[in-house]
VOFI-332289 format. One line per field, with one value per atom (N, C-alpha, C): x, y, z; atom name; residue in one letter. Coordinates in steps of 0.02 Angstrom, whole numbers. Each point is the difference from the previous one (the first is absolute). Layout:
REM residues N
u (X ...) $
v (Y ...) $
w (Z ...) $
atome (CA ...) $
residu (A ...) $
***
This chain:
REM residues 300
u (-69 19 66 -3 67 48 65 53 14 15 34 70 32 67 23 -25 22 -22 -58 -21 -15 20 -5 -38 -51 -38 -24 -3 -22 -75 -39 -73 -13 51 -12 57 57 59 -4 19 8 70 10 61 60 -19 57 33 -40 30 56 17 49 70 -1 63 6 -58 -9 35 7 33 -15 47 -4 -30 31 -15 -78 -22 -69 -48 21 -43 -3 54 -6 -40 1 -46 -78 -7 -67 -29 42 -28 -7 41 -8 -59 -16 -67 -54 -4 -56 -12 61 -4 -27 14 -28 -67 -18 -64 -57 17 -55 -18 44 -13 10 -48 4 64 22 51 35 65 34 17 -2 10 55 31 49 -14 17 -21 59 -4 48 -1 66 16 75 26 69 31 -28 30 -59 15 -53 33 -35 23 -6 49 4 -72 -38 -60 -53 18 -47 32 69 31 -17 -21 -23 -57 -47 -59 11 21 17 48 60 58 39 66 36 6 -29 13 -52 13 -37 40 1 37 -27 50 -15 -50 -59 -36 17 38 22 50 55 54 -34 -51 -23 -49 -41 -40 46 53 43 37 21 24 -40 -64 -45 -32 10 -19 39 65 50 -19 -30 -10 -73 -42 -70 -19 -59 -18 -62 -47 -66 -32 15 -40 34 -59 14 38 27 38 -23 -31 -22 31 2 34 -69 4 -67 30 6 -1 64 14 59 -19 38 -11 27 -31 40 10 -37 15 71 30 70 50 -19 54 -31 41 -15 -29 -66 -27 47 56 37 46 21 40 -45 -63 -48 -5 -17 -12 54 58 64 2 -13 5 -48 -69 -50 -11 8 6 55 60 54 -32 -32 -27 -52 -44 -45 20 57 37 35 33 40 -54 -58 -46 -44 13 -40 -83 -6 -68 -34 22 -35 -14 25 -3 -72 -22 -65 41 -13 25 -48 11 -48 31 -42 35 -49 38 -37 36 -38 27 55 -1 54 -26 28 -25 52 65 61 27 -18 28 64 40 77 34 -31 26 -4 -60 -5 43 14 45 68 27 67 13 -48 8 -20 -18 -21 -67 -46 -67 -46 -48 -47 -52 0 -46 -66 -17 -70 -32 44 -31 9 5 14 -61 -63 -51 5 14 1 60 49 70 -18 -40 -5 -57 -48 -34 26 52 33 53 24 48 -25 -74 -35 -2 -21 -3 65 56 61 23 -17 28 -43 -58 -44 35 23 38 68 44 58 6 -61 7 -48 -14 -41 49 -27 36 50 -6 49 71 49 70 23 -37 18 -71 -10 -68 7 -70 -8 -47 15 -44 19 -62 4 -44 35 -46 24 -30 24 65 14 58 48 -24 58 -21 55 -5 56 -21 54 -28 44 -12 81 -8 64 47 -16 51 -20 36 -8 21 -53 19 -15 56 -14 36 -16 -57 -65 -49 -64 -28 -53 -46 -22 0 -30 -68 -37 -72 -18 -49 -19 -29 -32 -15 5 45 12 -53 -34 -56 26 -40 8 -55 16 -43 9 -46 11 -20 48 -8 -34 -35 -21 -71 -27 -71 -32 37 -28 -35 -48 -44 50 49 44 21 29 24 -51 -66 -40 -23 -3 -21 64 55 62 -2 -21 -5 -52 -58 -56 23 25 18 61 53 58 35 -39 32 -30 35 -28 -25 20 -22 9 -35 -3 21 50 27 -14 -61 -19 55 6 48 -44 -9 -28 -68 -42 -74 -30 -35 -37 -48 -32 -56 -61 -15 -65 12 54 18 7 16 21 -58 -55 -58 -7 -3 -14 56 64 60 5 -30 2 -60 -57 -47 22 34 26 42 56 47 -43 -43 -35 -42 -28 -43 43 67 45 20 22 18 -56 -59 -51 -10 -6 -7 62 52 61 -9 -46 -9 54 28 49 -41 13 -39 50 68 45 -12 9 -5 54 -23 51 8 55 16 -5 -51 -14 34 36 34 -28 34 -23 53 25 42 -44 11 -47 25 -41 30 55 52 43 -30 35 -35 47 -30 33 -48 32 -28 -5 -57 -2 -6 1 11 67 19 67 35 -35 36 45 -7 33 -40 23 -31 7 -40 8 -34 -34 -32 -70 -43 -68 -28 37 -18 12 40 10 -51 -18 -43 38 -26 30 -50 19 -52 -1 -42 -4 -3 38 3 -66 -56 -60 -27 8 -26 34 77 31 -26 -5 -27 -61 -51 -66 5 47 6 29 51 34 -50 -37 -50 -34 -13 -34 32 62 39 -18 -18 -19 -74 -46 -58 -2 48 9 21 25 23 78 28 76 26 48 28 68 33 58 11 24 9 77 26 61 7 32 -3 63 3 51 -7 41 -5 40 -31 40 49 59 47 49 39 61 67 -7 63 -8 51 -3 -47 21 -37 -68 -11 -83 -36 34 -34 -4 46 -5 -43 -7 -51 -73 0 -75 -14 51 -13 -18 37 -17 -74 -19 -64 -51 12 -50 -11 63 -9 -36 7 -28 -66 -13 -67 -43 16 -40 -22 53 -7 -55 3 -47 -76 -14 -62 -21 61 -11 -16) $
v (78 68 -4 54 7 34 -25 24 73 45 64 -8 58 -7 -23 -65 -33 32 41 38 68 54 69 50 -22 45 52 60 56 2 -43 -6 -35 -34 -32 1 14 -8 50 -12 48 25 62 32 -34 -46 -29 -58 -25 -57 22 48 22 -12 1 -16 -69 -46 -60 -58 -60 -53 -71 -50 -60 -16 37 -14 20 61 16 -59 -23 -41 -69 -23 -53 10 58 7 0 35 2 -64 -41 -70 -37 -7 -26 24 67 22 -28 -6 -30 -73 -41 -65 -12 42 -5 21 47 42 -34 -60 -43 27 35 26 -68 7 -59 -14 61 8 64 0 69 -7 53 11 48 -18 34 11 62 16 -20 18 -22 52 36 41 -13 -9 -4 65 46 74 49 56 58 49 17 59 64 45 72 27 -1 29 -10 -57 -29 3 12 -7 52 56 47 -24 -31 -27 -77 -42 -64 -18 47 -4 -64 -9 -60 -57 11 -48 -65 -47 -56 -68 -22 -61 -60 -49 -57 -39 -32 -32 -68 -34 -66 1 42 22 19 45 32 -55 -30 -55 -54 -23 -57 26 60 31 4 20 0 -68 -51 -68 -21 17 -35 36 55 33 -7 -39 -8 -76 -17 -71 -16 48 -20 43 64 43 -21 3 -15 59 -23 48 6 68 13 48 -18 46 42 58 44 63 -10 -63 2 -67 -17 9 47 9 -62 -53 -67 0 51 -2 33 23 25 -44 -72 -52 -58 -45 -61 -47 -35 -39 -44 -31 -49 42 59 45 18 21 17 -57 -59 -59 -22 10 -23 41 77 42 -22 5 -2 -81 -51 -59 -12 29 2 41 57 34 -42 -25 -43 -60 -32 -55 31 56 21 23 28 23 -54 -54 -66 9 25 4 70 47 68 42 -12 41 11 62 10 45 -30 35 46 64 50 31 -4 20 53 45 51 17 40 11 56 44 55 62 56 60 43 -17 48 -27 41 -16 -7 49 -6 -63 -29 -58 -57 -10 -49 17 62 12 -17 19 -16 -74 -39 -74 -42 39 -32 -35 25 -29 48 -28 31 34 69 28 -6 11 -5 -60 -55 -71 -28 48 -28 -43 19 -36 -84 -5 -72 -28 44 -38 -20 33 -20 -57 -5 -57 -62 -2 -60 -12 49 -9 -28 13 -37 -74 -13 -69 -40 30 -28 -6 49 -6 -46 -16 -53 -68 -16 -61 -2 64 5 -6 26 0 -65 -50 -58 -46 -72 -47 -29 3 -33 35 -40 23 22 -31 18 34 59 26 5 12 0 56 40 52 6 10 14 53 63 53 38 67 31 40 18 31 -39 -50 -44 -75 -31 -68 -40 -46 -36 -64 -46 -73 -32 -48 -36 35 54 45 -8 -23 -14 60 8 60 -25 -2 -3 47 20 -25 20 -45 14 33 37 45 -56 21 -35 -11 51 -19 -41 -33 -46 46 60 51 64 40 69 47 23 54 60 12 43 57 53 63 42 32 43 67 48 68 47 50 51 10 56 17 15 0 8 -54 2 -59 -64 20 -64 -30 41 -30 -46 29 -27 -70 4 -62 -53 28 -42 -33 37 -33 -52 18 -46 -71 3 -63 -31 34 -33 7 42 8 -44 -5 -37 64 58 54 67 56 65 53 39 57 65 29 61 58 45 49 76 19 70 6 -55 6 26 53 24 -39 7 -45 -3 59 0 -35 -11 -35 -79 -19 -70 -50 11 -42 -17 46 -11 -47 23 -43 -69 -9 -71 -38 30 -33 -19 41 -15 -62 5 -52 -78 11 -72 -17 45 -17 -32 24 -23 -63 -11 -60 -58 19 -46 -18 41 -12 -39 6 -40 -71 -16 -63 -19 61 -13 -2 -63 0 1 10 11 65 3 62 51 63 50 48 22 49 69 33 73 47 48 38 76 38 79 37 62 36 56 1 48 71 54 71 -14 53 -3 -5 -25 -17 39 14 28 -32 -43 -24 48 30 57 61 52 68 26 24 3 62 57 55 33 -19 36 -12 38 -2 -58 -52 -62 1 56 5 -8 19 4 -76 -44 -62 -52 15 -49 -19 -61 -20 -6 40 -9 -6 -11 2 -66 -13 -57 -68 -44 -66 -34 4 -20 32 64 47 -23 -8 -20 -71 -36 -73 1 42 6 30 42 32 -55 -33 -51 -60 -17 -54 7 65 17 -38 -17 -36 -70 -32 -71 1 54 -8 4 31 -2 -65 -40 -64 2 39 4 -56 -35 -47 21 47 23 73 44 66 16 39 25 73 1 63 34 73 37 56 1 52 60 60 67 -11 24 0 53 23 43 -28 -65 -39 -81 -26 -70 -32 33 -17 14 54 20 -50 -25 -52 -51 -39 -65 7 60 6 -7 39 -8 -71 -32 -71 -48 12 -34 20 61 16 -35 14 -33 -75 -40 -65 -25 41 -17 32 67 37 -1 -10 13 -74 -41 -55 -52 2 -52 21 64 21 -11 -30 -24 -69) $
w (410 -19 -39 -53 -40 54 -6 35 -15 48 -17 -15 -15 -12 -64 -11 -67 -63 -3 -50 29 -38 32 -52 -31 -36 41 -20 37 6 -34 25 68 20 72 46 -28 47 57 58 56 -1 29 5 32 48 37 -41 -52 -39 -40 -16 -43 34 62 42 26 -18 27 -45 30 -30 26 -5 8 83 47 67 6 -28 0 -27 -58 -33 44 30 49 47 39 57 -24 -56 -21 -16 -39 -12 60 44 66 39 -9 33 -36 -66 -33 19 6 25 64 45 67 10 -40 1 -38 -31 -30 -79 -29 -67 -46 -54 -43 -46 -29 -37 -2 -13 -20 -77 -32 -77 -20 -52 -30 -75 -26 -68 -53 -60 -47 -62 0 -57 -6 -62 -15 0 -36 -1 -23 31 -14 -41 -51 -48 34 -26 30 5 -54 1 55 29 53 76 -3 60 55 -18 54 34 -34 28 42 -41 17 40 0 27 -36 14 -29 49 63 52 -8 -29 -12 9 69 11 -48 -9 -43 50 -20 45 13 -41 22 49 0 44 68 -9 67 34 -32 33 34 -42 23 72 -8 57 66 -14 58 20 -48 19 54 5 38 75 6 67 26 -41 15 -3 37 -1 -23 -3 -22 -49 -4 -51 -75 -45 -66 -35 -63 -41 -60 -22 -59 -45 -63 -49 -26 16 -22 -32 -68 -37 -43 -15 -43 -71 -35 -73 -35 2 -21 -80 -38 -73 -18 57 -21 4 21 5 -30 -21 -25 62 -15 55 31 -21 31 47 -14 44 57 -13 54 53 -40 38 49 -24 39 56 -7 56 52 -19 46 25 -37 30 51 0 51 65 -22 59 37 -31 26 48 -33 32 69 -9 56 64 -23 40 37 -27 15 -19 -61 -32 23 6 16 -60 -61 -53 -24 -19 -48 -54 -60 -59 -23 4 -28 -62 -50 -66 -35 -44 -36 -59 -44 -73 -2 50 4 -36 16 -41 -17 14 -23 -70 -41 -74 -6 30 -11 31 50 34 -54 -31 -48 -63 -17 -55 16 55 16 4 22 9 -68 -50 -60 -5 42 -3 -28 -44 -26 52 7 43 -21 -60 -29 8 5 4 72 43 75 26 -16 21 -19 -72 -21 22 3 37 76 37 73 -4 -44 -10 -4 -47 -5 51 20 66 55 10 56 -17 -60 -20 12 -24 -2 80 41 74 40 -27 27 -3 -60 -7 27 -4 25 83 30 74 20 -38 23 28 6 34 -43 -65 -54 6 14 -8 -71 -48 -72 -26 12 -30 -69 -20 -70 -24 -48 -29 -74 -38 -70 -21 -8 -21 -55 -15 -50 9 63 28 30 37 40 -15 1 -32 40 53 34 28 3 30 10 46 4 35 36 41 71 39 72 43 49 48 67 47 70 33 60 51 -37 13 -9 53 -22 53 58 57 55 -2 -27 -6 -68 7 -58 -53 23 -56 28 -27 19 -18 41 -15 -43 -59 -48 3 29 7 -60 -35 -59 29 -16 17 -52 16 -51 1 -22 6 -74 -60 -54 -22 -55 -17 -18 -39 -11 57 52 62 38 5 36 -34 -74 -38 14 1 13 66 56 61 6 -42 6 -34 -44 -45 11 30 15 71 45 58 56 61 62 44 -17 32 -46 36 -39 44 -39 49 -33 18 -39 20 -44 1 8 58 16 -17 -6 -4 65 -8 68 16 61 28 -50 -29 -37 -68 -27 -58 6 61 14 -9 21 -9 -71 -51 -68 -30 23 -24 27 61 17 -24 -15 -40 -60 -41 -67 4 49 5 8 54 9 -65 -41 -48 -56 -11 -55 18 69 28 -10 12 -8 -65 -45 -73 -36 38 -25 30 42 30 60 28 50 70 36 61 64 -17 64 25 67 38 -23 7 -18 56 10 60 -22 17 -17 47 -22 50 -20 49 -6 39 -21 38 27 64 41 -4 28 10 54 5 51 66 53 61 63 45 65 64 27 65 58 16 61 -30 31 -10 -13 -67 -16 28 17 24 -47 -60 -59 -71 -43 -61 -38 1 -42 -67 -16 -65 3 -43 7 -25 -31 -30 53 49 53 47 11 48 58 59 60 59 60 57 45 35 39 -33 20 -37 -17 41 -14 -64 -2 -53 -73 9 -60 -25 43 -21 -34 31 -34 -68 -14 -67 -45 23 -35 -21 45 -9 -68 -17 -65 -57 2 -56 6 49 3 -26 14 -25 -81 -29 -69 -32 39 -29 1 35 2 60 -22 46 44 -28 46 -35 58 -9 8 -37 4 30 55 39 3 7 5 49 51 53 -6 17 3 56 -5 51 -15 66 -10 15 15 20 0 -5 -4 67 57 65 -5 -18 -10 -44 -61 -40 35 30 40 51 31 61 -32 -60 -38 -19 -26 -22 55 62 60 29 3 12 -46 -64 -41 10 10 8 72 47 70 10 -37 28 -58 -61 -63 -27 -10 -29 29 66 30 -14 -29 -10 -76 -43 -67 -4) $
atome (N CA C N CA C N CA C N CA C N CA C N CA C N CA C N CA C N CA C N CA C N CA C N CA C N CA C N CA C N CA C N CA C N CA C N CA C N CA C N CA C N CA C N CA C N CA C N CA C N CA C N CA C N CA C N CA C N CA C N CA C N CA C N CA C N CA C N CA C N CA C N CA C N CA C N CA C N CA C N CA C N CA C N CA C N CA C N CA C N CA C N CA C N CA C N CA C N CA C N CA C N CA C N CA C N CA C N CA C N CA C N CA C N CA C N CA C N CA C N CA C N CA C N CA C N CA C N CA C N CA C N CA C N CA C N CA C N CA C N CA C N CA C N CA C N CA C N CA C N CA C N CA C N CA C N CA C N CA C N CA C N CA C N CA C N CA C N CA C N CA C N CA C N CA C N CA C N CA C N CA C N CA C N CA C N CA C N CA C N CA C N CA C N CA C N CA C N CA C N CA C N CA C N CA C N CA C N CA C N CA C N CA C N CA C N CA C N CA C N CA C N CA C N CA C N CA C N CA C N CA C N CA C N CA C N CA C N CA C N CA C N CA C N CA C N CA C N CA C N CA C N CA C N CA C N CA C N CA C N CA C N CA C N CA C N CA C N CA C N CA C N CA C N CA C N CA C N CA C N CA C N CA C N CA C N CA C N CA C N CA C N CA C N CA C N CA C N CA C N CA C N CA C N CA C N CA C N CA C N CA C N CA C N CA C N CA C N CA C N CA C N CA C N CA C N CA C N CA C N CA C N CA C N CA C N CA C N CA C N CA C N CA C N CA C N CA C N CA C N CA C N CA C N CA C N CA C N CA C N CA C N CA C N CA C N CA C N CA C N CA C N CA C N CA C N CA C N CA C N CA C N CA C N CA C N CA C N CA C N CA C N CA C N CA C N CA C N CA C N CA C N CA C N CA C N CA C N CA C N CA C N CA C N CA C N CA C N CA C N CA C N CA C N CA C N CA C N CA C N CA C N CA C N CA C N CA C N CA C N CA C N CA C N CA C N CA C N CA C N CA C N CA C N CA C N CA C N CA C N CA C N CA C N CA C N CA C N CA C N CA C N CA C N CA C N CA C N CA C N CA C N CA C N CA C N CA C N CA C N CA C N CA C N CA C N CA C N CA C N CA C N CA C N CA C N CA C N CA C N CA C N CA C N CA C N CA C N CA C N CA C N CA C N CA C N CA C N CA C N CA C N CA C N CA C N CA C N CA C N CA C N CA C N CA C N CA C N CA C N CA C N CA C N CA C N CA C N CA C N CA C N CA C N CA C N CA C N CA C N CA C N CA C N CA C N CA C N CA C N CA C N CA C N CA C N CA C N CA C N CA C N CA C N CA C N CA C N CA C N CA C) $
residu (M M M Q Q Q L L L P P P V V V Q Q Q S S S Q Q Q S S S T T T I I I Y Y Y A A A E E E A A A W W W E E E A A A A A A A A A G G G P P P D D D D D D L L L V V V E E E I I I A A A R R R A A A A A A D D D R R R S S S G G G F F F A A A Y Y Y V V V A A A S S S C C C D D D H H H V V V A A A I I I P P P R R R R R R L L L A A A A A A A A A M M M S S S T T T V V V W W W Y Y Y D D D P P P V V V A A A T T T L L L A A A F F F L L L A A A S S S V V V T T T E E E R R R V V V R R R L L L L L L S S S H H H V V V A A A V V V V V V G G G L L L R R R H H H P P P L L L V V V T T T A A A K K K Q Q Q Y Y Y A A A T T T L L L D D D H H H L L L S S S R R R G G G R R R L L L I I I L L L G G G V V V G G G A A A G G G H H H V V V Q Q Q E E E E E E F F F E E E A A A L L L G G G V V V D D D F F F E E E R R R R R R G G G S S S V V V L L L D D D E E E S S S I I I D D D A A A L L L R R R S S S A A A L L L G G G R R R D D D E E E F F F P P P E E E H H H H H H G G G K K K L L L Y Y Y D D D F F F E E E G G G L L L G G G Q Q Q R R R P P P R R R P P P A A A Q Q Q A A A Q Q Q V V V P P P V V V W W W V V V G G G G G G S S S S S S P P P A A A A A A V V V R R R R R R A A A A A A V V V K K K G G G D D D G G G W W W L L L P P P Q Q Q G G G D D D P P P R R R D D D R R R L L L P P P D D D Q Q Q I I I A A A R R R L L L K K K R R R I I I R R R E E E E E E A A A G G G I I I T T T D D D P P P V V V A A A I I I G G G A A A I I I T T T E E E P P P L L L Y Y Y V V V G G G E E E P P P G G G W W W D D D V V V G G G C C C R R R T T T L L L S S S G G G R R R P P P E E E A A A L L L A A A E E E S S S L L L R R R A A A Y Y Y R R R A A A M M M G G G V V V H H H Q Q Q I I I Q Q Q V V V R R R F F F R R R S S S R R R S S S R R R S S S E E E L L L T T T D D D Q Q Q M M M G G G A A A F F F G G G T T T E E E V V V A A A P P P H H H L L L) $
***
């Protein structure tokens, strides 16, 4: 699941999150850890322009700081950047941050990357917004090297060129998984040829099968035989009968019925689902997470 509190877009934030903070994040991460969740995720925006602030809000915690903070209070759950806009920073800077995070968390990092969409962010940081796709493509290649086993990584590209520069600590993992986010044709192609996983962004159920088939076809045509982790973001969930208006899109009801609905994702070829629960408080959220872990997950 993507963590609440750390990003508060009006599209998905609950009212209680506005007054929440570090203690709430700790309890939610601990609930994910003990309830069997595969990962907790944190977003990435440097700054939000006024024209978007009403919808997106300006609450976007830094993902490296947030995930490192939560690594210290959890033991098992993996830590995902969903997604890091890595084109905003030099790959050696990104590698230093995330290698340290993987080292400190004893190998729990999943590096989710994306192209970004806020033009003013790019302009303020001196990065070409129109070329963000090609910047991301090379950034992934550079990060593969910089997050590898070599203390002195090497990359020679059009945008970035480095060698003979050592970085320690190295990641705890021999290979940090790189998952590519986005649902545009370019993002799906990038995930197919450069990713260890794909994180679609808002694809409804009826669109996913064609997207997955396209990703697999591109990957096969490129001669890539390594497995790829295909994800999906589910509809909002509520385990049990809510007794309050959770919205018409929310899946709610008995655990067995929820599991039956969610198994449709597996039938499409999805390997992991990212879930979000409707809630009116932190305690209701952690109760929902616990109910999902004990009552829904066994049916999956």
